[in-house]
N, C-alpha and C positions, 0 to 999 in steps of 0.2 A: 504494500500500500504505500503510495507516494505521500510526501509531506502535506501537499495540498489537499489530498483526498482524506488524510487523517486529521486535519486540523478541526473540523467540526466535532469529531469525537473527543479530541483533546478539550475542546470548550465545555462539552458536557462533563468530562471527567473532573475538570477543575473544581466543580462543586460536589459532584457525586462521591468521589473518593474521600475528601475531607469529611463530608456528612457521615458516610459509613463508618469511618474511624471514630468519629465523635461519639457515636452511640455506645462504644465500648469504654469510654473514658469514665472513671468515677467522678462524682460531683466536686471532689477536692482538686482535681487537675485543672485548675483555672488557667495556668499559664499555657499548658499544652493545647487546651481547647481554644484559647484566644489565638494562639499561633496558627493552628489549623484553619480557623475561621478567616483570619486576615490574609494568610497565604493564598487560600482558595479564592477569596474575593479579589485580591490584587492580581493573581494569575489570570482569572477570567477577564478582568479589565484589559490586561495586556494582550491576551489572545484576541479579544474583540477588536482591539486597536489594530493588531496585525491584519486581521481579516478585512476590516474597513478600508485600510490602505490598499490591500490587494483588490478589493472590488472597485475602488476608484480607478485603479490601474489596469482594469480588465482581467484580473486573475480570477480563475473559477475554483471554488472549493466545494467539493461534493463527495459525500460518503454514500455508497450504494451497497446494500447487503441483502442477500436473499431472505425473504420474509414469508410470503405465502406464494402458492403457485401463480407464476406470471405476475407477481406483484412484489415489488422490492421495498425494503426499508431505506428511505432516502433522507439524508440530511444535506441541505444545500444553502449556500449563502447567496442572496441577491440584495438589492438596495433596501427592500422593505424589511427583510429579516434582519439586516445589520442595523437599521434604525431601532428596532425593537430590542435586539441583543445589546446594543450600546446603552440604550436606556436602562435595561435591567442590570447590566454589569455595573454602571455608575451608582445606581440607587441601591443595589445590593451591598456594595461596599459601605455606603453611608449608613444603611440600615443595620448592617453588622456592627459597626462602631456603636450606634445608638442602642442596639439590643444588649451589647456587652455591658453598657452602663446601666441600662434599664432593669436588667435581670440580675444585677450584681449580688443581691441578697435573696434571690428566689431559689426555689427548689426545682429539681428535674431539669437542670439547664443542659445537660448532655442530651437528653431526649429532645428538648426544644431546639437546640441548634442542629441536631441531626436531621430533623424533619424540615427545619428551616433551609438547610442546604439542599435537601431532596426537592423542596418545593421550587427553589431556584433552578435546579436541574430540569425539572418538568417544564418550567417556563421557557428555558433555553431551547428545549426540544420542540416546543410549540412554535418558537420563532423560526428555528432552522428547518422545520419539516418541509420536505420537498414534494410531498404528495399528500392527498387528503387522509390516507389510511395512517401514514406516520404522525400526521396532525392529531388524528383521533386517539391514538395510543398515548401520546404525551398529555393530551387534553384530559383524559381519564386519570392518568397518573397525577396530574395536578390536583384533581378532586381528592384523591386518596392521601396525598402528602400534606394537603392544607387542613383537612379535618382534625388531626392531632394538635395542630397549632390553635384552632378555634377553641377546642375543648381543653386547652392547656391548664387553665386554672382548676379544673376539676369540680367546679360547683354545678349544682342542679341547673341554674340558668344557663351555664355554658354547655352542658350536656344537651339540653333542649335545643339550644341554637345550633349545635352541631348536628343534631338529628334533622332538624329542618333543612339545614345546608345540604346534607346528604340526600334527602328526599328530593330537593330541587334539582341538584347537579346530576344525580344518577338518572333521573328521568330525562333531563336535558341531553346527557350523553347517549342514552338509548335512542332518542329521536335523531341525534347526529349520526349514529352508527347506521340506523335504518336508512337514512337518506344517502349515506355513503355507499352501502351495499347496493342500493337500488340504482345509483348512478353508475357503479362499476358494471352492473348487469346490462346496462344500456350502452355504455361507451367503451368498455374494456380497458379503460385507463383512468387513473386518478392523479395523473401528474399535473402539478401546477404549471402554468405557462402564462406568459404575458398575453393579454387579450383573452384568456380563458381556453381551457382544452376543448370547450364546445365549439369555439371558432375554428378548430382544427379538424373538425369531424363533420359528417354529413347529418346535420340536425333536421333538415327539412322533412325527412321521413318520419320523425319522431312526433308523438302527440305532445303538443306544447302544453296541454293541461297537465300532463304527467310531470313535465319539467317544472311547472309552477308548484305543484304539490311537493315535489322534492325540495325546491327552494324553501317553501314554508317549513318543512321538516328541518332543514339545515339551519335556518335562521332561528327557529324555535329552540333547537339544541344549543346554539351559540348564544342566543338571547338570554338564557339563564344566567350564565357567567357575565354576559354583556349588560345585564340588569335592565333589559327593555321591559316596560310595563306591559303585561301584569306578571312578569316572571322574576320580579325584583325582590319579592318578599323576604328572602334569606338574608339580604345584605345588612339591614339595619339591626337584625337580631344578632348578627355575627360580631357586633361592636363590643361584645362582652370579652373578646380576646384581648390579649395585652396590646399596648400601643404599637410595638414593632410589627405585629402581625396585621393590625389594622392598616398600618402604612404599606405593608407589603401587598395586602389584598387590593387596596384601592389604587395604588400607583404603578405596580409592576406586574403582579401575578394574575390572580383569578379574573378580576374585572377586565384587565387589559387583554387577557387571552381571549375573552369573548369578543371584544371589540376587534382585535386583530384577526380572529377567525372570520368575522363578517367581511372584513376588507378581502381576505383571501377568497371567500366564496364568490363575492361580487366580481372581483378583478381577475382571479386566476383559475376559477372554476367555470363560471358562466361567461365571464367577460362583460365589461360594462356596457358595450354596445348591444349585445344579445340580451342582457338583462333588461335594458331599457325597452328593447323591442318587445320583450315578453311581457312588459307591463308590471314588473315586480318592484321596480325601484321607487315609483311614486307611493305605493302603500308603505314600503319601508321608510320613506321620508316622513310620512304622516305618523307612523308609529314612533319614530324617533322624536318628532316634535311634540307628540303627546306626552311622551316620557319626560322631555325637557321641562315642560310646563308643570305637569302633575307633581313631579319630584321637588320642583322648586317651591311650589305651594306648600307640599308636606313639610319641607325644611322650615318654613316660617313657624310652625307650631311645635318644634322640638326644643325643649329646654335642656335636655341632655346634649352636651357639646358634640360628642362623637356621633350620636345619632343624626344631628343636624348636618354634620360633615358627610355622613353616609348618604342621606338624601341628596346632598349637593353632588356627590360622586354619581349618583344614578342619573342626575340631570346632565352633568358635564360630560360623561363618557358618551352620551347619546350625540353630542356634537360630532364625534367621529363618525358615527353611522350616518348622521344627516349630511355630512360633507360628501360622503361617498355616494349616498342615494340621490343627491341633487343632480348628478349626472352632468358634470362639467369640470374641466381641469382646475379652475381657480378654487371652486368649492372643495374639490378633492385635496388641494394643497392644504386648505384650512383644516379639514378633517384629519389628514395624516399627521401634520405637524402637531395637532392637538393631542395625539397619542403621546408625545414627548412633554408638551407644555403642561397638559393636565397632570401628568405623573409628577413633574417638578413642584407644581403649586400644591397639589393635594398631599404629597408626602411632607412638605413643609408644615402644612396645617396639622396633620396628624402627629408629627414630631412634637409641635408645640403643645397640642392638647395632652400628650403624654407627659410632657414637662409639668404642665399645670397639675395633672393628677398625681404624679410621682412626688413633686416637691411640696405642693400645698394642699393636696387632697381635693382639688377642684375638678368636678365632673359636670357641673351644670352651669349654663350660662348665667343664671341668676346669682351665681356665686362669684362672678368675675369683675364686680364693681372695683375699680382702682387697682387691679392686679398688675397693670403695666408699671406702676411705681415700685412694686416689689420685684417683678421680672421684666425689666425693660427690653432686654435683648430678645427674649423669647417672644414678647408681644410685638417687637419691631419685625421679626421674621413672620409672625403670624399676620400682621398687617400687610406685608408685601404679598403673601400668599392669597389673602383674602381679596385685596384690590386687584390682583392678577385675575382671580376668578370672575370679578365683576366685569373686567375688560377695560380697566383704567390704562391708558398709555402711559409710558412705553412698555409695559409689562408683557409677560408671555401670552396672557390671556387675550390681550388686545390684538395680538398679531393673528391668532387663530380666528377670532370673531371678525376681523377686518376681511380676511380671505373668504371666510364663509359668507359674509354679507355681499361682497363683490361677486362671488361665485354664484350666489342666488339671483342677483340682478342680471349677470351675464347669461344665465340659464333660462331666464324669463319666468322665474318662480319667485315673484315679488312677495308672495305670502310668507316665505321663509324669513324675510327681513322682519316681519312683525313678530315671529317666533323669537328671533334673536334679540330684538328690542325688549320684548316682554320678559324674556329670560334674564337679561342683564338688570332690568329694573327689580326683578324678584331677587336676583343675586345680591343687589344692593340692600334690599329690604331685609334679608336675613343675615348679612355680614356687617353692615354699618352699625346697627345697634350694638353688636358685640364690641366693635372697636371703640365706640363712643363710651360704653360703660367701662371698658378697660382703661382708657386713657384719661377720661374727664370726670368720672364719678369718684366719690370718696368710698374707700373700703367700709363695708358694713360693720366690720369687727374683726375678730381673729379669723384666720384662714381655717378651713375644716381640719386639716392635719398637717400642719407645717413641719417640715423636716429641719433638723439642725442646719444652719447656714454657715457656709465657709466663705472664701474670698469671692467666689462667683455666685450668681443667683441660684445655680443648680450645678450638678456635677458637670465637668467639662465635656465628658463623653456624651451627655444629653444635650448640651448647648451647641456644640460644634456642628453636628449634622444639620439642624434646621437653619443655622446661619449660612452654611455652604448652599444648601438648596435655595434659600431665599435669595442669595446673590445670583444664583443660576437663573431664577425667575426673572430677575432684572437684566442679567447679561443676554439671554436669549431674545429678550425683547429689544434691547438697545442695539445689539449686533445681529439682528435677524438676517440681514443681507450679506453677512460676512461669509467668506468661503467655508463650506463644510458645516455651517450652522444647521440646526434642525429644519429650519425653513428651506434653505437651499437643498438639503437632502430630500425633503418632501417634494420639491420641484423636479428633482432628478427622477424620482420614483414616478411622479405623475406624467412626465414626458414619456416614460417607457410605456405606461399603460394606455396613454391616448395617442401614441404613435400610430400613423396610418399603416 
């Protein structure tokens, strides 16, 4: 096996092998566990960088292994997979640092970090999957490796949340598998390709009604993790998980895997042109729009901070689906770049929410009056993340919404502009009161569970990651047109998908 064909396997192994080793470490082996975690995260980031450089320069990285009769297990890098892999590699490193600090005094850390690494391995496999069956395998592994993280606390509430999560995701996985098998029976291939493998086959002889049904099955299966309404119900309940898990769920792993899968189905299975001709993109855009508005309204009524952020995620992730379903290159750029921008903004917010809970015992928005005076750096990072979600320039969220809006106008779908305006107003309605209370109100009294204070407002391992991600929220907005920025990478991807 050549180095280029082995590199995708090395990328998987960079988190898989440390994770497996960590399971066998006693709780007291803090230094070894930390070393394995950091080594794996840094190695994955370095390998992702090598692969990104190679893709830019036209180098192909593909691993192909026999799997089923006439169907291979395929790991392949393209521009889209590298965007997702790069995001997950950067944020896994920062989340690892954060989790080490957050779980410093916790039990079962070896179990946690073992499954944590396996979860990232499954996410990497989802990103690198070169055909639909490989995608399904890693998609299901992601379900299994995330469940122990959701129920990590071992409380009855956590077990109920985990049970609900499994019911939703296993059902979604079954629908996805049925659609995949049905597709293979019709086309004899599941290989992802630019413009979709349907464009490379004789589709005229097929019943288009059958293809619509298969599309519905695939989107329903992916929509569970992609939290499209009404398939979103598991996510707010999963907020009982520790803050590092919440950050991982919302910014990198489960939710993004669903959105990423929808992109793959529309672009690399059906092809955007054929999907539009089939009439499935408009209903998908409507479903995404309903999700955006519904989840934003639900967020308004949540006093629990993490639940408000969860409903915000349900709304924000649907921008990705909306951008793809608008059917136009400019909107697609906005949707694809939001895969990265939403991840940076949302992980910042969850890091900050974890800091408030860990340091002061704050879990509810009604407890946040004056908290910025006690934790100014944490709330500064939270403020950048929140303003980015609203779409305030020049932050990351503005770049995404600007392209979505321009794309909607270019595609002649003016009604999408109304959705974006309404969403931004609702974003402001559920984020600005938090910022006002934190910065301008006086504290109501003692904090619920304040921890002993050192020189910093909280442990530096908890403070550093949100400060870094908040700066990235600012940087990707200010430098949006810089070479190799997420926006420029999204433009590169879109040129490939819309090439004649």
